[in-house]
Every structure is written in structure tokens, then in C-alpha cells.
N, C-alpha and C positions, 0 to 999 in steps of 0.2 A: 738676686738673693742667692740663687743656687751657686753661682760662682764664688760668692763670699763665704758660703758654708764650706765649699770644697777647699778654698784657700785656708780657712781657719783650721779645718781638720788636717790638711796636709802639713800645717805648721805644728801639729801635735795637740791642737785644741779638741775639746769635746763639745757636742751639741746634744741637748736633750730634746725629746719629741715635744715637750711642753713649750720650750722656747720656740721651736719651729712653728708649732700650732699658733702661738701667740703672735708671732711675726706675720704669719699667713692671714690671720684674722685682721690684723692692722693693715696689711697690704690690700685686703679686700675693701676695707673702709676707705683707704686712700684712692683706690681705683674707682670706687663709686663717686667719691667727691670730684675726681677729675672728669669722670664720664658725664656727670651732670653739669659741669662747668661750661658755660658758653660766653664768649666775649672775655675781654681782658679783666674786667672787674671780678667776674666769677672765678677765673683762673687764679687771681691773686688771693681770693678767699679760700680756695682749695689748697694753696701752697703750704700753709702751716701743717696740714695733715701729712703731706708728702715729706716735709722737713722732719717732722716727728718720727715718721717711719724710718727715714734714712739714719737719723740719730740713734734710734733704738737698734737698728741693724748693726751699726758700728759699735755700740755698747755691748750687745749680746755676742757679737762675733768679731772680736778685735783682731787686727792684722797680726800675723805671726812675727 
């Protein structure tokens, strides 16, 4: 996420602290879901959380 923020800002974009805080909170939830996942079935159940996080990062920090 740090790389995406830097690329967004290098391209002239702005990032508010509330956006970063929201994404960090979501990243924590995704990490918790993945940490507790054991075996293929649990990993597949955790994937929507990771996909949502990645989608939200792309929306909040579009490529320049």
C-alpha cells in the first residue's frame, strides 16, 4: 500500500489521512482473516476480504 500511495502522490494525486486510516483498518481486518485461515477452504473464505481491500486501494489511489 505504501508503494501505491507514493505512486499516486508522485502522479500529482493527494491522499487524506482519513483515507489512509480507513485503508489501514481494512488491511488489519484482511490480515486477521488471512492469519486465522488454515487449509484451502478457510483461505478461500478469507479471499473476499483481501479482494475488497485491493479494490478499495485501487479506487482510493488510482494510478497516475
